[in-house]
N, C-alpha and C positions, 0 to 999 in steps of 0.2 A: 436433900439441898445440904451439901456441907460448905460453900463459900457463898457470900454475894458482894455486891461492889455498895457503894457510897458515892452520888451522883448530885452536883450541884451546880448554881451558875456562880460567877464570882464576878467581881467589877473592878476587871482591870483589862486594859482595852486589845493587849496581845494577847488573851484565851477568853473565851466564849463562857464556857464550863471546865467542871475540874472533875476524873474521875476516880477513885482512890485505888490503891491494890488489891488483891484479892482478901475479903475477911472472915474471920470466921463467925458465927450465930450468937458464941458467947460476948466475939468487940464488940457486934453491934448491940445485942441488947444491955450492953451497960454504955451504950453512948446515951450524951445529954440531949435529945433534939431539939428541946427546947432552947437550951443555952446556943448549941449551933445554929440555929434561927435567926435567936436575937442576936449573934455577933455576926451573922449576916447580913442583917435587915439595916445595923449600923454601919457596916463598912459599906450598904451602896449608899446611906445617906452622905454620909462623909466625902464620899466621891462625886454625886452628882448634886449636894443641894445646892450649890452656883450655877449651876445649869441655867440658863434662860433662855425662854423657848420666844421666838420672834414669828407671828401669826403673817408675816408677810415674808418669811424666809424660810423654802421650803428646804427639809432637811432629808436627803435624798438618801435611797438603797440602790446603787447601782447593779443588774444584775446583765453580763455579757454568755450569750452561748454561742462556742463553738461547735460549727459542722464539719463535714467529711470535706466538702468543697473549699474549705475556707483556712490558707497558710494560716501559720502562728504568727507570723508580722501582721498580716492583713488583719486578724481578729486583735490584735495590741491594736493597732493603726486607728480601728473604727471605734473601739474602746476608750481610748484616748480622745478622741473625736468626741464622741458624746459626752465625757465628761469634761468638756469644754462646753460642750452645746449648755450644758444644764449650770456650770457657771457663767455664761451671756444672760442667761433667762432668770440669772437673780437667785438660783437654788447652791445649798452644798454639798456637795459628794460626800456621806460618811463612810461608807464599808465599799467598796467590789465584790461582786458574787460573781465566780464564773463558775461556769459548766460545760463540759464536751461528751456530745451526742453524734452521733451517727445522722438524722433528722429532727428538726424542734418535735414536741409533743402537742398532738392533735390539741388537747384540751389545754392543759397549760403551760405550756412551749418547755417549761423543763419537767424532768421527772417527779414525783409526790415528793421523793425523799427530800431532793433540793427545795420543791416550796415552802416543808416543812424547816428547812434549816433559813430560809430566807425569814420566813411568821420569826421566827426566834434571833437571829441579827436585826430584824427591824424594830424587836422589842427591846432589846440589848442596846443599840447606839440612839433608841428616840426617834428611829424616822419616823414622817409622815407621807412620805411620798417615796415608790417604787417605779423606779424607770427602767426600763428595756433595752437595747441598743440594736432591737429591731420592731417592723411595726409589726401589730398585736392585731386579732380580730375582733371584734365585737362579743363574741362568745367567749374568749379565752380573758378578755379583761375580766367579763361578768365571774367566771371560773379566778381564776387569782384574786380577785377582790374577796371575794365571798371566804377564801378559805384564809387568804392574808388578811383581811379585815384591816389593812390601808389603800389609801389609793394606789392607781396603777394608772402609770401612763407608755407611750409607746415614743419612739423617735419622732418620727412626725409629728404628733403633738405638742415634744418639746421645741421641736423648728416652728410649728404656726404659732407657740408662746412668743416666739423671739419677733417674729415678723409682726405680732400685733405691739408689739413695744417699741419697734423700728418704725413703722409706718408715720410716715409725715403728712404726706400731701392727701389731700383729696382720694385721687388715683389709686393711691397706694393702699389706705384704708379701705378703698372699696373692693382691691384685689384680697386683700389678706379677708375680709369678711366672707368673700364668696368660697375659699379656699376652707374654712373655717364651717360654713356652713356645708360644704361637700363630704366633708371631712365628720361632720358629727351627722349626719343620713341614716348613714347604715349601724350608728350606735347609741339611735333612742331607744332601743328596746332594753337597754341594761338599766334603765332611770327608775327600775323599779314597780313597786305597787300602782303609784299614783298615776302612774302612762296607762295602764291599763283600766281604769274606773270610766263608766259609762258615764256622758257630757252631762249635763240637765237640761231644763225651760223647754220654751217653746218651738218645737221645731227640731227638736231634740230626742224625745220620748219613743218609745217603741224598740225594734232592734237597735237603731241607736245605732253610734259609733264610738270608739274605744278616746279617750285623749291622746293615745301615742298616734292613732291614724291622725285625728284631729292636726295634735301640732306638725305631724309629718308633712301634713298637706298646707298648712301652714309657711314651713320650712321651704317648699319645693316652688311656692307661689315665691318667694323673696331670691331662690336662687334663681328663677325666671327673671325676674325682674331687672339682678345684677347682674346677668349675665349679659343682657341687652345696653346695663349701661358701661358695660366692659366693651362692648362691640361699638357703640358708641366714641368711645374711649380708643377706641382701634382704628375710626374712623378717623377721629378727631388727630391722630398723629402721623396718619399714611397723607392725610392732607400737609400737614407740616413737610414732611418729608419733600411730598411731590414743589413744594415752593421753594428746597433747595436744592432739589436737581431739576428744577427751574431756573436756576441761578447757578446750577453747575459747580455748586459747593461742592466737594467730596465727604463722603461719611468714612469715617472710620469706630468700629464699636473696641469697648475696651473690655473682652470677657478673662476669666479666671476661674480658678476656685475662690471661695469665698475668704477673704482675710489674708489674700496674696499679693497686696499694693497697687491694687488698680484706682482708687480711690488718689492715692498716695504720688503713682504719677502721673493721673491727670492735674493732681495741685502744681507738679514740677515743669510740668510741658506748659501750663497754659496761664501760672500765675494767678491762680484762685483757693479758694479757702472753702471749697470741698468739706464735708466732715471725716476726719479719715481716724480710727482710730484700731489697736490691737484687741482687735473683737470679729467675734465670727458673724457675718450679716449687718456690722456695721452700717453699710451704704442698703439700701430697700430701695428706693426710687429712683430711677434714671435722671441722672446728671450731664445735659449739654453743655459744651465751651468753646469757644471758638479756637483756635491755634491758626498764628499766621506765621510762613515759613517763607524765609529770604531765600532764594538763587541766590547761590555764590559765586556765581559771572556775569550772570544782568543784573542784579541786586533787585528783580523782582520779588515783590511780597505775591505768595498765594494763599487763601485763606480755606482750610480746611475746615471740618467739624468732629469732636472727639464728642461720642457719649461711654459715661460711665454706668455700667450694666449690673444690676443684682449677680451677685456671688453665685456658682453652683457648688453644688455639693455632691458626694458620693448616694449613690438612689436618693434620687432629687423625687422625694414624692409626686405622684400624678397628677393628683387636685393643686397642686401649685403648680405644676406646668401649665395646666388648664387656666388656672384663675390668671395669671400673672403672661399668658399670650399674647396680651396687650402690647406688656415690658420687654419681653422676646423677640417679637416682631423687630424691637429696636437692632437686635443683630443678623437676623434674616434681610433686612431689606438694608444692611450698608454697604457700603464699595469696597471695606476690609475690614476683618478682624486681628485687632491687636492682643494676641493671649498671653498674659501676665504667668510668670510663673515663680512662686519663690522657691529657691534654689537650696535654701537652707533649711527647709523644712526636711524633715527625714523622710516620708512620704510621700515628696515628690514625684515622682514618677506613675504614683499612683494616683497622685491630683491629675495631671496630665489627660492620664489614662478616662478618668470620671467625665474631664471637660470634653474630651473626642468624644466619648461616649451621646453626651447629651446634644453635641454638635451633629452628631450624627442623625439625630431624628431632625434635626434640620440643613438637609441637603443642602439649601442653596447657601447655607452659610459656611457651610464646611473647605466647601473648596475654594472657599477664599482668607480661608484662615492662615494667621502666621504667628511668629512666636517672639516673644520680649520675656527677659530672665531676668530673677532680680532676686538677690539675696540682703538681709538683712543690715549689711553695714551700707546699705543704699546704691551700691553699684549696679547700672544696668549694664 
């Protein structure tokens, strides 16, 4: 051995660590490592002594994976959208880690070396949550959490958290709970050894069943009951639509990508005060308002009904599609669709394709789709 290197962490945001040039063994033997370590620890103390930890504020490390079937622009747009979702959910993105692979790793999504890099980055920036820009399998979440030592969630779980915060009505809370339970069911096995202990007491002795099986059955019963309530909600909204149809009141469903300006448009047209904000999924519960149209020639007035629907998003999770079927029926049963597009968004064309892709799963709605474009200056 003729040469060696000296490497250590550094408390600087632009560099995580430093590696020295090749050093001879004589230089290494003369190095005072105790003095070096104490100096580095003092630098870290000066750098991080003023940082405060907010228990209700997640410090997030965002991980993005670009595969061969995704363009660079689409990858960057998707990563920016996930970062916006995290901000909407109340988290703060401290750092973004990217990797390019031909396909996701079956166990950890990213390669072993990248997992080590994520672990080091999470420790360096003080992250308490790792968010991936794609859906993860239960096994992948378990493997990543075991190796990184920090809680790991995927894009769908972030969206579900936003929905849980936004739900105001009883119907909205009902549908959010159903979506969360359907998402949780296959992930119960990742809850650790406590879920595998046998239950005790009268009627549970003998071969028995694990706590995992007990909780899974309990959640399945709850899902069944919630699905029945969602069916009742569908029937109730169907009766309301039949009443409007009986009175020959045309209905228009306002659809579009999340944060495209649907609620703002509804407020402008109907002089309403529906909650509108520059946030993703600011509106979760459907809102219906009456609009009076005046014929410029005959001066006769005609009433129509506008319904503001939940915003769409790229790769809308299937659990949300199933749970919110009662809300999405407002789209399929409307006489016409008004597709609102925000032209000021750099990915507005991709957003149109995403909305039309979701509508393609609702063929009744697709035949009636129209389009209205909006930019941030407020012009339509």
